[in-house]
Steps between C-alpha positions, in 0.01 A plus 500: 500500500808644320673271249883545515813363351800516724854535361758400747870427562456263800676594747389539859274794485362369166402184695295703740345681202402163330341375824307833534363472147406131517330528841326832466122463424513843333710393203506214244857411395490415132870420454851537649774626274863472599802717416863511603586757760548397865632167352538333158162435329552129537518542883215757518279267294593208733418699808174636345385155425591379845301776672198447278495125563549554877170684495330244272448778250416391144650804334699466178860618515674654194876523498623847374800693406852407631652842452417861406369603156826688401682632809763225536597515134710803615747382768580841642137555593528292814651798688450453873226257593510398860380143507403341833786243519511222747629579849654246732451532877660238725515263200132552408433639153225764484326598185215747426378252229605136539539311177221256602240590762543315821196342669304385194544195275655507159240541232367207297356698221668695223448833330283532189656472154414853400753768604355764730520797247316295236240394762428869564450564137280193435299536813444875494412501128208257570405613850125537543553791733801723616729349762732647764870411476716509813875505428734465788827416321673644203259609238656306217200266424260786472747721302553222244125428477411870447772526244365193311145617505424844645122452437479267801490806722127531420439186714710617793293647771812638679858405578613500863880510527717440793798711407678835517542754772501869560694540828619141529729285279652149528707427194688814377520846646134572401343183361301209617595138389187404290527816291883508497522151355288593186448861467399482132224256587377730776502799267299294251248402759442845665447660159282225357170685561393256781398640836806459714528482881853501636557352851864621564751456783353814658172317570650152566745627762232705661310178558792285599416200722663413828532212748171592669332468159662152454348395834163611374543291177610196700207531737264425203605136507484478113772394262501840331530684831791281620677490171475881449630557857803269436585693185457837664722390796773391254483831318532681839794290610674572169437872509612526863829340388532707185464838686683387814227603731162365630256648253255225576262580212493434122306625205284223348485680180309280263223401739415872546447525122246215508328649806469826308301322230269358765455826693691802373443685829792302639709761307524861613574818316432362150565770241454525123837611348691495187800270511768364273767241555869584502674302224871586546778623717442558874121537448465159345200312638362791699148621491524857393195696622428823314513770778465803282232745574336402171572125461441290194186290481451271790569131418520319822374508867775483763448400857722696734408306820296216635310394808700237694204409739260446207758293309567250787133487571419409141760235496364348818149497376601343159729244657234366731364324174572129522558441123803292517636131519 
């Protein structure tokens, strides 16, 4: 069984990722760390606690960073991020990430007193064996922890990151939101010396889930299946409105990253590459892959695609588990 720490900005697809990590018998979830990104860190922490409690999971939650390490100290670095703003259709407001997740009770518990970045340092310094970190929001918590104590890398088995893109972007012309929000943290993490697996938009969009997949999840008759289907349907409804056409599928980015920890064969065309993070101008937040005939030393593995059928099969198998209230 793999021990993992999951770093989230919950968030609809983060909620599916949390349920995947909690319910999978292949992983032991040590802790949940929250960060700002899809929403403020107060709201992502609230939603993380709510999902955890809905599953009756006794997993400590550590509240993390509320903004980037340095990026927003320079106002003109905002450039052109395309946020997913609310859309109104016939008086109904649609969002890709609602401020509170509908369909589950408000949490009764609270986050731990220790900030997430300090938790990483204290926990990893004393870990009996290396642990896998799965980061599916901005990488600020990890960037801060590795800045405070770079030696913790010795107790990191690997870091699986949902972020970046090669042929796909969603924030600026060439960047993905998690990396765009804190490119300095991302640069710190990928050059930390840890083994890095990047699950980018190229992979998550290749494994996008559709309404037939929602029906499969609902047929399980479990809370996790039904709740995931409702979140995915809401995302599909929003994206259909956003793009003014019936796309009828959506990338459930963060859950794919967790599934890649459980069984990496859900990813396809995974290549070892050298990459750096763009830190300014129009390349800010982009994952720059060294395409020269003689590239620099490889520092990450990058998944260019994923297996849709295996992804939904994994979710259905995991969400048959009945570990919930």
